[in-house]
N, C-alpha and C positions, 0 to 999 in steps of 0.2 A: 134551447141553446142560447146563452146570452152573448151579446156582442163583445163583451169584455173577455170572455173565455178564449184562451188560445186554441187554435185548431191543430197546429203542428205539435203533437205530443208523442211520446214514445208509444203509447197505446195505439195511436193511429197508424204508426209504422208497423207495429206488430200485427194489427188486423189486416193491413194491406198485404203483408208477407204471407200470412196464413191463407188469405183468399187466393193469392197468386199460386201458391203451392197446391191448394185444393183444385183449382182450375187445371193445373198441369197434370195432377193425378187422374182426374176424370177424363181429360183429353187423351191421356195415354191408355188408360184401362178400358174405357168405354168406346172411344172413337179411334183407337189405334193411331193417334197422332203423335207428334213429337213432344217430348216432355219439356222441351225448352221454349216452346212457342209462347205460352202464357207468361212465364217469368221474364223472358227477354222483352216481351211487349210491355210488361209493367215497368221494368227498369228503364226502358227507352222512353216511355211516357213520362216517368218521373224526372229523368234528366232533361228531356225536351221542355217540359213545363217549367222546371227550375231556371233553365236558360232563358226561356221566353219571358218569364215573369221579371227577370232581371233587366232584360232589354226593354220591355214595355214600360217598366217603372221610369225609365229615362226618356224613351221615345214618345210616350203619350203626353209629355209636357209641352211639346211643340207640334204645330200642324204639319210642317214639312217632314219631320221625322215620322209622324204617324202615317203620312202618305207613302213614305218609303217602306214602312212595315206592310201596308196594304199591297204594294207592288210585289214584295217578296211572297206574301201569302198567295197572291194570284198566280205567280209563276209556279210555286210548289203544287197548287191545286191543278193547274193545267198539266203538269208532268204526271201527277198521280192519275188523273182521269185518262190520259193517253195510255198509260200502262195498263190500267184496269180494263180498258175497252177491248184489249186483245186484237186490235186492228193491225193489219200488216202494212197498210198504206193510208196516209192521210190522217193519222191519229192526232196530229197537231191541230187539225180543224176543230177539235173539241174546245180549243181556246176561244173560238168564235161563239160557241154555244154558252160557255161560262160568261163571256163578256155580255152576251145578249141578256142573260138573266140578271146580271148585276146592273146593267144600264137601265133596265126597266124599274129597278127597285131603289137603289141608293140615291140617285138624284131626286126622286120623288120624296123620299124621307127627309133629306137634308134641305131641299128648297122649300118644302112646306113648313119647315121648322119643327116637325114632330121629333126629329133626332137632331140635337144641336151639332153644329159643324165644329166639333172638337174631337181631339184624338181619343179621349177617354170614352166618348159616346159612339163615334163612328166605327172604330176598330172592332169592338165586340159584336156589333150588329152586322158589320161587313163579314166578319169571320163566320158567324152562325149561318148567314144566308149563303155565303160562298161554299161552306162545307156541305150544306144540303144540296146545292146546285151541282157541285162536283160529283156527289154520289149518284144523284138521279141521272145526270148526263152520261156518266160512265156506264151505269147499269143499262140505260136505254141503248147506247151504242153497242154494248156487248150482246144484249139479247136480240137486238135487231139483226146484227150480223149472224148470230146463231140461227135465227129464223130463216134468213136468206140462204144459209148453207144447207139447212135441213129440209127446206121446202122449195128447193130450186125448181123442182118439177112444176109446182104451181105457178111460179113466175113464168116459166116457158109456156105453160098452157094459156096463161093470160095473154102473153105476147102473140101466140098463134091465133088468138081470137081477134087480134087487131088493136088491143089496148096498148097505150103508150108504156114505155119502159118505167117511167116514174110511177104511173098509176099501178102497174103490175107489182112493183116492189112494195108500194104503200099498202096494198091489200094484204100483204104477208106480214108487214112489221107493225101494223096499227095496234094490235093487241100487246105485243112486247113493249111498245112505247108507253101505252097506258099503264101497264103493270109496273113500270119504273116509278110511277107517281103514287102507288098504293101505300108505301110506308108512311109518307108524310100526310097523306089523306087520312089514314087510320089514326095517326097521332093527333091530327087536328080534330077529328070527330070525337075522340075519347079524351081530349085534354080536360083535366079536372075530375073526370070520372074514373079513368083507369090509370092515366099517367099524369105526373107532375113534371113538366118539362124543366130544363135547366134554367132558363131565363126566369121563370116564375119562382123557383126555389131561391135563385141568387138574389133577386130583388126583395123577396120576402125576408130572407135572412139579413139583408143589408138595411132595409128600411122598417121592417115590421108591419108594413101596410099591405094587406091582402088585395085591396082594390088596385093599388098602384102596380103590384106584381102581376095581377091578372091583365091589366091594360097593356103592360109591356109584353107579356106573353102572347096576347092576341095579335099585337103588332108584328111580332116576330113570326108567328105561324102564318099569317096572311102574306107577309113578305116572302116567306119560303114558298108558299103556294105559287105566287106569281113568278118568282125567279125560276123555280123548277119547271113549271109549265112552259115558260119561254125557252129555257135551255133544252128541254126534251123536244120541243117543236123544231128547234134549229137542228138538233141531232137527226131527227127524222128526215128533214130536207137534205141534209148532207149525205145521209146514207142512200136515199133513193136516187140522188143525182150522181152517185158514184164517187163522191169526194172522200168518203171513208169506206174502205173495202177490206176484205180479208181474203187471202190467197187460199183457194179451195183445192188446188192441185197438190197432192202429197208427193213425197219423194218416191213412193212405191209405184207411181203412175208409169214411169218409163219401163219398169220391170213388167207391169201388167200389159203394156202395149207390146213389148217384145214377146211375151208369152202368147198373146192373142195372135201375133204375126206368125209365130212358130206353129200354132195349131192350124191356122189357115193354110200355111205352106204344106203341112202334112196332109191336110184334107184335100188339097189340090192334087198332090202327088198320088193319092189313093183313089181319086175320082169321087170322093164323098165330101160334100160340103159340111164343114163343122165336125168332121169325124173325130172321135176320141180314140186315142191309141191306148189299148189295154195291154197289160203284161200277158205274155203267152204262158198258159198254164202247162205245167209239166205233168205228163202221164206217169 
């Protein structure tokens, strides 16, 4: 592909429409999903990217407007992570996890001079690292809360042995936290062999230099590793300390309690503990 060739052509639009319709058909026929999910997501992505590209063309010209873009990106990422975590209380604490990951990476990149402190350089790197940290933190919180719900008995057993509440919970959620890092770890291990990440392809198409594209991609992958590890570590601490929780009592619990109370009352009246009342058979 030559740099002078236009990318936005009628054929590109046709190919995207065909792939979106094919995804919708497979989702409906094979997975019994909604036929509108893939097309609506594709249309939404196109509209959002068109709007963002228009805004970025103006915002990236100045540092202050670029910082405003970063703030908006961080707010949207925080809201998305909070929703995806499926936490009932304290989901907004995931903002701290995202901030921890970004604080460990972005100042190091800009102060060292590796990434120039300009909008056109900082915003793309910030967006890539923030997106990866958002996904890892949300998945870590969700799977950790799932583990605490499903393995509550193990937590109680550890507490009965005299272990602290924090340590008892950490024993249960260590594996889910580690699993949240697997996608990026696999992508890093297989970069260049199985996958060609977006930063590599973008720089390669823009400059034509494979060495420069590889250097940028390595920088992005290592930045993602650091940011995601820090974000997931903070998520783990927030979960074990009870800052992020999920309500485990369902609405059916009062009915179950009333049912148990009725059975106990019947058992007491018949003189049999835990008696079960069976229907009288007709002769």
